Every structure is written in C-alpha cells, then in structure tokens.
N, C-alpha and C positions, 0 to 999 in steps of 0.2 A: 709265449711259447710253452710255458710250463703246463698249460691245460689244453694244448692243441689236439691231442689225440683222445682225451677222456670221453667225449660223447659217443664215439663209435665202439670203443672197446675191442677193436680188431688188432690186438697187440702184436701177434706174430706177423701179420701182414705189414703193420707199421714198422716193425723192427727190420724186416727185409728191405723195405723202401728206404729207411734211414741209412742202413748199411751201404746200399748202393749209392746213395747221395754222398755219404762220407768218402767213399772211394773216389768219386769224381772230384769233390772239393779238394781232396788231398792231392790228387794228380795235377790239378790246374793251379795249385797254390792259392786257393781261395781261403785264407785264414779265417775270415769272418764266417763264411759258410761252414767251414770245418767245425768251428767252435759252436755255432748254432746247432749243427747236426749232432755233435757229441752230446750237447745238452738234451736234445730231444730223445736220443737213445737212452740217456739216463732216466728221463721221464717215463719211457716205456718200461724199463726194468723196475722202476718204483711201482708202477701200476701192476706189474706181474708179481710184486712182493719180493723181488730179488734185490734187496737193499744194498748189499755190498757191491754188486755190479753197478747199481744206480750211482752209488757214491764215487766209484772209480771213474765212470764216464763224466760225471759232473765236475770232478776235480780236474780232469783233462780239459774240459770246456773252460773252466775258470782260468787256467793257465793261459790259454789263448786269448780270452777276453781281456785279461790284464795286460798281456803283451801288446795287443793292438790298440789299447786304450778305449775299448768298447764299454763305456760305463753302464749302459742299459743291459748289455750281456752279462757284465759282472753282477749286477743286481739280481738278474734272473737266476744265474747259476748259484750265487750265494744262497738264495732262497731255496733252491732245490737241494743243495747240500744240507741245509738246515733240516729240510723235510726228511732226507734220508737218515740223518742222525736221530731225528725224532722217532722214526719207525724202528730204528735199532735200539731204542731205549737209552740213547746217550744224550740226555736232556741238556746238560751244560753246553756241550758242543752245538747242539741244535739251537740253543738260545744265542750263542756267540755268532754263528753264521747268519741267523735270521736277523739279528740286530744290525749286522754289517749290511745285509741286503736292504733293510729298512732305511738306513742312513743314506745309501746311494739313491734309492728310489724316491725318497723325499727330496733330496738335493736336485735331481734332474726333472722333478715334476711328474713322475710316472704314477698317476693317481691309482690306476688299476693295480699296478704292482704293489703300491703302498698298502692298498686294502687287502690284497692277497697275503702279504707278509705279516700285517697286523693280525690277520686271522690265524696264521701259522704260529705266531708267538703265543697267541691265546691257547692253541693246542698244547704247547709245551707247559704253560702254567697250569692248565687243567690236569695234565699228567702228573705234575708235581704236587697236586692237591692245593694249589694256591688259587682258589676259585674266584676270589675277588679280583685278582689281577687278570685272570682269564676272561672274566666278563667284561672288564674294562677294555681290553684289547679287541674282543669280539665286537663290542658296541661301537668302538672307533672304526673298525673295519666295515661294519654294516652301514654306518653313516656315509662313508666314502663310496662304497659299492652301490648303494641306493642312488646317491647323487649322480654317478656316472652311468647309471642304468646297466650295471654289470649283473645280469640276471643269474648267471652261473655262480658268480661270487656271492651274491645275496643268498642263494639257496644253500651254498656250503656253510656260510656263516650262521644263518638261521638254524641249520642242523646242529652246528657246534654249540650255539647258545643253549639249545635244548638239552645237549649232553651235560652242560654244567648244571642246569636246573635239576637234571636227574641225579647227578652226584650229590646235590644239596638236599635231595629228598622232596623237591618241589615237582611232583610228577604231573600234575595238571598243567603247570607252565611248560614243562618239558614236552608234553603232548601237543600243546598249542604251537610251539615254535617248530616242532618236527612236522606237523601237518602243513604249516605255511611253507616249510622247505620242500615238502613233497609236491605241493602244488606247482612251485616254480620248476623243480627238476623234471617233473612229468611234462610240463608245458614246453620246455626247451629240448626235450629228448635226451636228457642226461641220464643214460641208463645206469651207469655206475653209481651216480649220486642217488638215483631213485632207489636202487637196491639198498644202499647204505641207510637212507632215511626210513624206508619200510622197516628195516631192522631196528632202528631207534624207536619208531612208533611201537613196535612189538615190545621193546624194553620198557617203555612207559606203561603199557598195559600189564606187563609182567609185574612191575612194582606196585601197580594198583590192585594186584591180586586177580586180574582177569586173564588167566593163563590160556584159555582156549582162544581168546582174541589174540593174545600174544603169539601163539603158535601159528595162527593164520597169517599174520603179517610176516613172521619169520620165514615161513615156507614160500610166500610170494617173493621175499627178498632173496632167498636162496636160489630160486629159479632164475632170476635175473643175473645174479652174481656168477652162477655156474655157466650160464649162457655166454657171458662176456669174458669168462676166464679170469675173474677178479679173485685171485687166491686169498688175498688178505681179507676181503669181504666175506668169502666163503668161511674162512676160519672163525671170524667174529660171529657169523650167523649160526654156524653149527654149534658153537659154544652156547649161544643164547637159546637155541632149541633144547639143548641139554638142560639149561636152567629151568625152562618151563616144565620139562618132564620131571625134573628133580622135585619141584614144588607140587606136582601132581602125584608124587610118591611112586612114580614109575622109574625106579632107580636103575634097572638094567638098560632101559632105553636112554636114560640120561647118560649113563656111562658110555654107551656106544657112540653117542653124538659128541661127547667130550673127547673121547679118544680120537675120533676123526678130526676134530678141531685141533687137538694137540699136534697131530701129525703134520697138518698144514702149517701151523704156526712155528713149529720147530724147523720145518723145511725152508720157510722163507725168512727165518731169522727175526720173527716178531717176538722180541723178548718180553715186552709188556703183556702181550696176548698169552704167551706161554705161562707167565706167572698167574694170570687170571684163571686159565683152564686147569693148571695144576692145583690151584686152590680149590676149584670146584670139584675136581675128582676126589680130593681129600675129603670134602664134605659128604660126597656119596658114600665113600667107604666108612666114614664115621656113622652115618645113618644105617649102614648095613651091619654095624657092630664089628667091622674089621679094622680095629683101631691102629694096629701096627702099620697097615697099608695107608690109613688116613694120615698118620704122622709123617710117613715118608714123603707122600705127595705134598703135604702142607709144608714140610721142611724145604723141599725143592722150590716151591712157590715163594717161600720167604727169602731164600737165597737170591732169587732173581729180583724180587721186588726191592730188596735192600740194595742190591747192586745198581739198579737203574734209578734209585731215589724215589720210588713210588710209595710215599709215606702213608697215604690212605690205605693202599693195598697192604702194606706192612701191618698196619693196625688191625685190619680185618683178619689177616692170616694168623697173627699172634693171638688174636681172640679165639680163632678156631682151634689152634693148638691147645689153648687153655682148656676148652671144653673137652677135647679128646683126652688130655691128661687127667682131667677130673674123672672121666669114664674109666680110665685105667687105674683109678684109685691112687693118683699121685697129686693130692691136693696142694702140697707145698710147692711143687714145681708148677702146677697150674697157676697158682697165685703169681709166680714170677712172670709168666708169659702174659697174664692179664694186666699186670702192672706195666709191662712194656707196651701193650696195646693201648692202654689209657694214656701213657706218656706220649705216644704218637698223636692221638686225638687231641690232647692238650696243646701240642705244638701247632697243629693245624688250626685249632680254635683260636689261638692267640693272633692269627693272621687274618681273621674274617671280619675285623671291626668295621670295615667300610661297607659291608653288604647290608641289605635291608634286614629289618627285624625278622620278617617271615623266613628269609633264606637262612639266617643264623639259627632260628628256632628249628627249622627242618633238619639242619645238620646235627643240632643237639639231640633231637629225637632219634636220629638214625644211629647214634653211638651211645646213647644213655644206657643201653642194656649191658655194655661192657663194664661201666662203672658199677652198676647194680650187682652184676655177677661177681665182680671183685670184692665188693663189700660183703656179699653173701658168703663167699668162701672164707674171708677173714673172720667173720662173725662165727661161722661154724667151727673155726679153729680157736675161738676165744681170743683172737688178736683184735681186741675191741678198739684200742686207740688208733690202730692203723685203719680200721673200718671207719671210725669217726672222721679221720682225715679224708678218706675217699668220699664220704657223704658230704663233707664241706666242699670238696671240689665239684661234686655233682650239683650241689645247690648253687654255687657260684656260676657254674656253666649254664644252668637253667635260667638264672637271672640275667646273665650276660647275653644269652641268645635272645632273650625277650626285650631287654632294655638297651643293649649295646654298651660297650666301654665299662663294664663292671670288672675292674682289675683284680678283685679279690683283695688279699692283704698280704703282709709279709709271711704269714703262716701258710698261705696257699700258693704264693707266687712261685715257690720251688717245685710245685707239682707233686707227683707221686714220690713217696719216700722209699728208697731201697735199703735193705740191710746190706752190709758188706758181703755177707754170705750169698745173698741173692745176686749181687754184682759179680761175685766169683763164679757162680753158676752160669750166668750169661756169658762171661768171658770163656768158660770152658765150652759152652755150646758153640760160640763163634769159632773156637779153636777146632772143634770136631768138624764143623762145617767146612772150614778152610782145608783141613787135612784130608777130608773125604774127597774134595774137589782135586786136590793135589794127587791123591792116590789114583783117582779115575784117570787123570791126565797121564800119569806114568804108565798105567796099565794099557792105555790106548797105543803106546809106542812099542816097537819091536824091542824085546828085552836086550838083544845083543847091541842095539844102537844106543843104549843108555850108558852114561858115564859110570864109573865105579861108585861115585858119590850118589848118583841117582839110583843105582841098584841097591845100595845100602839103605837109602831112604825108603825105597819101595818095600824092602824087607822089614824095616821098622814099622811101617804103616800096616803091613799085613799082620804083624804080631799084635798090633794095637786093636785092629778092627777085623771082624770076621768077613763081612761082605759090605760092599758099598751100598747095596740095596737096604741094608739094615742099619744105616748110620745113626738114625735117631735112637733106635733101640740100643745100639752100641754106646751112644751117649748116656742113656739111662743106666747102663750096666757098668760104666766106668767106676772103679773103686772110689775115686776122688769125688764123683758126683754123689754116690751113696753116702759118703762121709758128710758132705755138705748138707744133704737132706736130713740126716740124723741130727746135725748141728742145729738146723732150723727148729726141729722138734724140741730140742733141749733148751734153746735160747730164746724162743719167742715168748716165754713167760715173762722175760724182760722186754724192753722195747727199743726200737731205734732211738738213738740219742736225740735226734731232732724232734721226734714225736714226743718223747718223754719231757723235753724242755717245754714244748707247747702245752702238754697236759698239766705240768706243774704251774705254768702261768695261768691256765684256765682255773685250776683249783684255788690259786691265790686270789683270783678275782672273785670267785664264789665266797671265799672267806671274808672278803671285804664288805660283803653286802649285809645290811642290817638284819635281815631275816635269814633263817636257815633255808638255803636254796638248793634245788636240784635242777640240772639241765637234762631235758628229755629229748632224745633223738629217735624218732621212729623211721623205719625203712619198709616200704611196701614191696614185697616180692611176690612172684606168681603163686607160690605155694604156702606162704606164711607172712606174718608180720613180725619184724624184729624191732625190739625196743632197746635202746642204749641209754642207760641212766648214769649221769656223772654227778657226784657230790663233792663237797669240799674235802672230805677225808675218805681214804680208801680207794681201791681200784675202780675203774668203770665197770659197770655190770651189764650183762646182756640177758634179755628175756625173749625167747622165741615164742610166738603165739600162733597156734594152728588155725589159721583162717586164710582161705584163698583170696588173692587180690580182688577178683571179680565179686566175690561175696561181700568183702569189706566195702567195695564201692557201692553196692546195692544198699547196704545199711546206711552209708553216708548220705545217699540220695534221699532215702526215706526219712532220715533224721532232719535233713535240710528242709524238706517239704513240710514236715510237722512243725518245725521251728517258725516257719513263716505264717502259720495259722494259729492265732491266739486261743482258738477253741479246741485245739487238738489235745489228745491224751499223750503227752510227750514222754512221760516217765518210763514206760517200757522200752522205748527206743533209746532213751538216754542211758538206761541201765545196760542194754546190750552193748553199746559202744564203751561204756565204763568197764564192763567185764573184759573187753578186748584190750583196752588201752591202759587200765590202771589196776585191775584186780591182782595181777601178779606182782605189782610194785608195792602194794599196801604195806607189807611187813617191813620192807626196806625203808619206805618213806616214814613210817611210824618210828622205827628204831633210830633213824637219823634226826627225828624231830623236824621234818621238813614243813615249812610254812609257805614257801613260795616256789612256783614252777616257772622256769624259763623254757619255752617250748620252741623247738626248731622242726616244724612239721614237714612231712614229705607228701608230694603228690596231692591226691584228693583230700587228705587229712587237713590240708590248709583251709578247707571249707567248714571244718568242725570247730565251733567255739568250745574249748575245753570246759569253760565255766559252767556250761549247761549239761555236762554229763552228771549222772545221778547214781549214787552207790546203794540205793534202796532206802536210805534215810535222809540224805542231804545231797544237794547239788555241790559240785566241786567248788563253786563260788563261795560256799560256806566254809570250806576247809583251806583253800589256798588262794593267795594272790597269784595272778598269772600274767606273764608278758610273752609276746611272740618275737622271735628273731628269725632272720633268713638262715644264718649260720653263725656259730660262735666266733668264727674268724672275721666276720664282718661287723660285729657290734661290740662297742665298749660299754658293757652293761653295768660296770662298776664305777662310772664317772659320776660323782655327786653334783647336783645342780646347786646354784646359789639361791636358796629359798628366800633370802632377805631382799633380793632385788627383783621380785616378781612384778611384772606389769602386764596387764591383759589387754589385748585388742580383740573385741567381740564384734563380729560382723554378721548380719542376718539378711536373708533374702526372703522376706515375708510375702512380698508381691512377686512371685517367681514363676509366672506362667510363660515359659519360653520353650522354643524348640531349638535344640542344638544339633548341628550336622557334623558328623565326623566321617570323612570318606564318603561312602554311599549309604551310611546309616543315619537315621534320624532318632533323636532322643527327646521326646516330649516331656515337659515337666509342668507341675501345677503349683499353685500358691502354697506357702508354708506359714499359715496364720499364727502358729504358736511360737515361731522363732523370734518374733519381736519381744514377747514376754520372756523368752529364754535368755536373750542377751541383756534385757533390762534387769532381770533378776540377778544375773551375774555381776552387773555393774554395782548393784546394791550389796552383793556379798563380798566382792573383791575390790579393795582400794586401788587407785591408779588404773581404772579401767576406762578405755575409750570405746565408744560404740559407733559403728557404721551401719546404717540401715537403708535398705532398698537402693535407690539411685546413688546415694552417697557411698555405697559399697561398690565402688568401681575399681578397675584395674589401676588407674592412676593413683587414686587415694590409697589403695592398699599398698602399692609398691613404694609410695612415698614414706610409709610408716613402718615398713618391714623390720628395719634394724633397731627400732626403739622399744620392742616388746619381747618379753621372754616367753609369753604364751599367746598363740594366735588361735582364736576360737571362731571357726567358720560354720555358722548355722545355715547351711544352704545345700542345694542338691549337688551331688557328685556322682559320676558314673565310672566304674572300673571296667574298661573296655577289654573284653576277653579276646585273646589272640593278638591284641595290639596294646599291651599295657602302657607303653610309653605315651599313647594318645588318651589315656584316662584323664578326666578333667573335672574341674570344679566350676560351678556356675556362679557368677557374681550378680549382685542386685541390679546392676546396670544392664543386664542381659548379655554381658560379655562372658567369655569362658577363658580359663587358663589351664593349659594341659600340664600334666605332671612332668612331661619332658621339658617344658618351658620353665617350670618351677625348679627343676633340677639344674638346668643349664644357666638360668638367668638370675635366679634369686640368690641373695647372699644373706642367709638367716643367721642369727645368733640366738636361737630359741631353744628353750627347754622342752617345749611341747607344742605341737600343732594338732588341733582337734577338728575333725571333719564329721559333723554330727548327722549327716543325711546321705551317706554314700550307699551304693547298691552294687552287689556282685552277683555272680551266677550261682550262688548257693541254692540248693534245691533243684537245680536243673537236672533233667534226665541224662544230659550229655556233659558229664564232668570233665573239665580240663585238668591241667596240672596244678591249678591254684596259684601259679607263680604270680599272676596278676595282683593277688591280694597282698602278698608280702612285698611285691615290687612297688606297690603304692607307698608303703612305708619306707622302703629303701630309697626311693627317689627323693622324698621329702627330707629324709635324713641326710642324703648327699647334698641337699641345698643348705644344710647347716642346722637342722633340728635334731635334738637328741632322741625324740620319740614322737610317735603319731598315735592318736586315739581316733579310730575310725569305725564306722558301722559296716556290717556285712549285708544288711538288707534294709529296705525302707521300713520304718517302725512308727509307732504311735507318736504323734507330735507332742501332746502333753506328757506322754511317757518319757520322751527324750528330755523335755524340760525338767521333769522330776529327777531323772537320773543325773543330769548335768548339775543340777542344783546340789544334790547330795555329794557328787564327786568333788566339786569345788569347795564345798563346806569341809569335807575330809582333808582336802589338800591344804586348806587354810589352818587346819589343826596340826599340821606338821607331818602328816602321813606321806609316804612315797606315792608316786603316781600309781604303781601297781596296787598298793594297799588302799589308796583312795578309790580306785575303780572297784575293788572287792567290797569295800564298805558301802559304796553306792548300790552295787548289785544286791548285797544282802538286805539293804533297806527296802529295795523293791520287792525282793522275795518275801519279806516279812510283812508286807502290806496285807491287812486283813479286812479292810473296809470293802463294802460291796459296791457294785456299780451304782452310781447315782450320787456319791459323795463329792459332788463337783467342786465344793469349796476347798477341798484338801487334795490336791493332785498327788501328794505323796502317800495318801491313804485310800486310793482306789477311785480316782476320778474316772468318769466314763472314758474308756479307751476309744480313741479315734485313729484313723489312718493318718499318714503324714500329710495328706492334702486336706485334712479337716473333716472328712466324712466319718460318721459314727460307724462302728463295727457292730455286727449283730450278735445276739446270744448273751448269756450271762458269763461274766469273767470276774474272778476274785482279784480286783484291783490290777496291779502290775506284777503279780507273782509269777505269771507264766514267762518262760524264757524268751518268748517272742519280744517282750518289752525291754529286757535288760541284757540278754546274751549277745545281741549283735555287735556290741562294742568291744573291740579287742585293742589291746595296747601293743604296738609294734616298736621294738627298740629298747632303749634304756628305761627300766621301770622305776628308777629312783626319784 
C-alpha cells in the first residue's frame, strides 16, 4: 500500500478519494479499512513533502493496526513512519521504526515489504554517512526485489545504490546504477521515480565535471517533478541546477535557483535538504567575496547538519567555514574549524573498513584537501609539530583506503589534537549558536505572552548580540573569543602536551640511531612545496619552496622517464629536483652533521628515489644513507636487528616466462637468466644460506621455510599494481604468484629484511598516481612481520642487480646497517669506471643488459648511471 499512488502523481485527486473512503470506513465501523486509508493518506502527504501530516496519519493508522492485530498493516505503517522521520532528518527514530517494520515483515514472510524496508534502512545509513552499512542493506534489498520481480522496488534500490557510490566519489559506478534505475522506472511508467533518477544522473555528470550534460538532465527532471507536483523532488533538482551554475561561475543564476530550492525545502520541512542548500548558498557568497553572508549561511547549514546527525555534511560545512575565515584573515579560527572538519572525516573513515579498496580510496580522495589545507595553515603559522601530526593522519588515511585495515598507531589513533583554547572556542561557538536559536524563538512570540523570566532572558540576549542575522560576526566580536584568539597567538610557540610527548619520543628514537639522522616530511600544495625537517636536537623546521604542484609533477615525470633510460643525461634533471628538495636544507643538515635521511614522501614524490638527486658535484647516495617510511607513527625505525643470527633464504626465478592475470589485466614476464648467478653468489658470501631455484621456488617450499630465516631474498619478477596495491604480487619459480595481501594476512615472518630485486612500479608514467602503492608494498610486508623491505622501482639490468646485491650483502656482512649497506653498494656502482666490455668483472662495468637478458644499445660507463643503482629503495627500519 505504501507505493500505491506513486506512479500517477495525482496527489490532490488521490487525497480527496482517500478522505471520502475514510469517511465511509469510519461510518460503517470498518476498522481495517479505516487503518488502511489513514495509511494511504499518510503516503500522499509524504509524496507532497508534508512530512508532519504524513507522520500524524501514519501514527493513527498504526494505532488501529495494532488494536485489531493486523500484523501486515503494522509492518506497512511502521515502515511509513520510519520514512516520515527520515525525511524530517530524525534518523534515530527512522531507524527504530524501520527496524520494527523489518522484524514484522520478515516474521510474516512479506518479501516485497522486507525488500522495501531494507531499502529504507539503507537510506538512513547513507544519510548518517555510514556508507558500508547503507550498501549492505541496499544489496540485500535488491536481491529480494529482483527475486520477486518487483520492478518498482528494483528501480528505487538501484537508484539508491547509485547515490552511495556518488557519496563515495565513485561517479562512473553511480552513473551506471542510475542509468539502470532510469531504464526500469521509464519502462513501468514511474514518473516520480523517473524524475528522481534523471536528477541523480545529472549529479553524476556534475561530479564528472560535465556541467552542460548535468543541466540537461536536471531540467528534464524538473519538468517531470513540477508536472506531478513532487515538491521534495523539485527542491532537490532546483538545488542541483544551482550547483551546475555555481561551477559554471554563473553565481547570480546559482543563487536564484538555490533560493527557490531553499523556499521549498523549508516549506515542506526537509531539514537535510535545507542544510545542503544553505551550505551551497554560503559557497556562492564566499566566491562573491561577501564573506559575512557566507559565514551566516554556512553557520545555519552547520546547525541543521549537526542537529540531524549528518556527519559528512558537517565535515563539508566546517571545511567551508574554515576557508571563509581564512579569507577574513582569521587563520587561528580557520584552523579550529578545519580541525573539526578533519575530525568528522576521521570518524567516518574509521567505519568504512568493509568497503572495497576502490570505494575507500574514492572517499579518501574526496576529503584529502581538508587535511592538506589544515596542514598548510598550521605550517604558515609555524605550528610545525601539529602539521606533522596532520600529515601522519593523511598518510595513514591514504594507506588505509588503498590497503584496508591500516589502523595507524597509538600516536594517530586519537586523531586530531586540539588545544584546550581551541576546545574553549568551539564551546563558545556552540553557545552562541544555541543562544541565537533561543533568541529567535523568543522574538517569534508576542512579547506580552512571555513570562517575566523569558522577557528578562530576551533582554539579556539582546544586550549580548546585535542581530540574529549577524550571529557569526557576533561570535567573532565577543571579547572572550578575541581573548582566546590572542592566547593562541601567544601560546602556540609551545605545543599541545600530547604532540610534545610524541615529538620527544620521536627525537629520542633519532638519538638512538648509530648515524646522525634527520626525518624529512614533504607536503605538496597547489602553490608551493613545504618541507618539514626533524632532527634529534632542536625544534622541527619548516622550509617553504616556491613551486606549483603541477610544475613539480612535470619535473618528477621527466626525471622518472630519464631514470629508466641508461643513456639519458640525468644530471640536469637530478639537480633541478635537488634544488627544490634539498638546497634550502643544506646548511641545517651540515650544521647538524646529518649522515642519514629518513624520508616520509608525499604524493608523486614517492616516485622519486632521493639517492639519485644531484647537488652539482655528487649524488645524494654519496652523502647520505636513505630509508623510506610511510609515516613516523607507523615505523619503529630504531629497533636494532640481531646481526649474529642472520640466516638467508635466497630464491630465484631464472626460468620465469609466465603471464599472470590480475582482474582483467595481464602481466607478461620473461626469463631472468642472471638471477641464478645472483643467488649462487649470495650463498657463497653469506653463511647459512639456503637456495631455492626455479621449480623448487614454489609457494609450498617457500611457506614451509618462512619462519627459519631472518633475510628473505626473492630474485624474481614482481608488479606493483597501481590503483589496487593490495593485489600487487610476486612471481614464484613454479609459475605461481603470491599477492601482497596474502603475504600480509597469511604469512607470519620474523624477518629483519625482505628483498624484492625485480619489482616494477609506475615511475616515469605521464599519469602519476599518489605513489601510495610503492610504500604500501613495504607496509604490507612489514605487517607480515618483516622490519624492512628492499625493493626496486623499475626493471633494471640483470647483471647490474647481481652486482649491487653482491656489494650490499658484502657491506651487511661487515656490520653496516641496512641503510649504510645500500649506500655503500650504490657508491660502489657509481664509482665503476670500467668501460662497456669488461664482462669478466660485473662490478667494474660489465656490458649492461636489460632484466630479460637483452643487451642495451649505446656506450655506458659501467653501472654509474642511476638507472642501475637508484631503483632500489629501503622501506622501513634501516638498521
């Protein structure tokens, strides 16, 4: 019964019909008919957007259904009450009634009703930002509705699944589900559903940046929704037309459509919709430079979104207020609102663990700008430790959304750190918001009808604030707010106690290292590069570098392409990146006597092997040992290994012509003829070495021996799968593959080091990703129990790898740390001066060949080009 009138949309006629029916049923004492008709009147009012009336009639219907023991009617009416509460933004009540409906409908075997209510519960979870739960309920609903051939229900649920994918930033998937929904809704003549889905298709095109296409679908939707008098749908679509005009920079048109949408949404009591449109009007005023108006509309949006529990919406509006406050030259207060925004996103992120990697990554991408902007403002105010904490959270989030279940550490588990002053500011803001609402409510009443206490309260509020319309500005002008902002200026030279404790812990770990070590954190921003340097002594330092993010990416691509060509003139490009990343650090590094760099790269900088940067005289490999980490909070880089108990398992896939399929992608691999000599040489160098070659290098043999060795050396192909790093894999000599996800979840290592000597990543690609797949590789193997991973970034010379690995293990046997040993091996390669043709001495310029054994062309000075030695990076503990 809850959908009986939807296809026609003749709501006024339906209402008259049901009211006549109700009069007859009441007159003849037909309680069942009376209850059913009251329910249907509620459905009509809901379709008209009159949710309070819908709730009242549904509650009357429920009383009758309960009285006469009509279980089916109870289930229907509970479902409709849940829907009314959903539209009123009262999500906890909506869940409670929907779950009651589901219990009854499941009990009596009402499959159609069960599917409809599962769908409605999904709606609530989506509104609460609990996207994984929403998808689960929608998919359960779709299975039932498809099974019983409920085409209308199928269309509704497909439409709703599309909305979740849109919220997750998966716009192509959103478009696909919405188009499937449109096909069904058009086929069955569901005009209201057709209008709603046309609107959602427009939204997908909007998010894909195709604004003209979006407008076309919106206007088609608006025509239908106006024709059938779907007020709620009209409000949604007018808002979305405003969005399209906003992004086309036609702000006056955007404002006009937003104001029409707001009028409808306010009239019908659509609280969630009000919050959305108020937020959007605030954005228009911000772009017009009318910042006070922007703040007022954003504040109103925030009040509604907080009230109804729309956490994702809260995060967005808090973010927008932060940008407006920055424009008003209130950076300290902007930081407070950005912190609150990031806190909301952190809370949502913690609940997405069951979603696919792609869905989690899309959400991460959609909110990462808030983290970066917060770090940006903190760095501009020289609040470096706080910025470093935010960068750690960002890196943990990037890794988590790519690999799933990356819980961070005790240092990041608490999320954003607030000063007590900042918490006091937020409390004052909430107080102002509450008092403004109280004042508005008192002003709406006749003064003479107020009690003496209310009149006194009204007078107090009038003294405190000038006008309700200026409540945010009134907040900014409060003497106690100004005092707290000045206190932030005075006291942020110190740091939050929790952050200070973490910084001291980090410095103590740096002091424990055998070499003088610095931790380098870069952050790529649209207008500049920020470098944060932490040493064992002294405060953290910040170095802003004037380079646009897009220009930096172009330099990284050019450098990556040159690195993969052994005949390239690499030094000019290497010097360009050195100037950006290290030139300003030189004095500090020299004064501190720094010998080793622990590097926590950001974004595309993860594709840059620091060792290959050149200062005009030397490569960085000549000056520093280098290890990479995801974030300081995720790596114990001061834990020393037991060097006396080293045992080596060396496995090689010399006969390695296999094609591996991952999803719909094929990865063809060729033989690696030099790997046999590589592992044989290692067995001669290192005592207690076991060798597995070709077919003996199988998954069974490998897993049987995992726990017996402190170093695992795998001389075989590996692929780092961009956009699906958990599916990155290593090829075994038996032709089997083992994914890094399997390694992380199934292997139990007690290893100091895992070496992957023939991996390949996307370095040098024109389309750089975030680079998270590179450090994700190291992180997953560390999670399996390894302290560190030595891996290559691109396919390199097979005999060159043999030479480098021989030098690395020789240095390791001499007592060097892993980072020092890698540096020593790289320096040995750089210093080779033999010419091509000295085939008897691979360490002194043997003819370079590719990893599959084919000779390279041209003249090359041995292995001194970074092509041969720079691809190997150490991830994790460098001791």
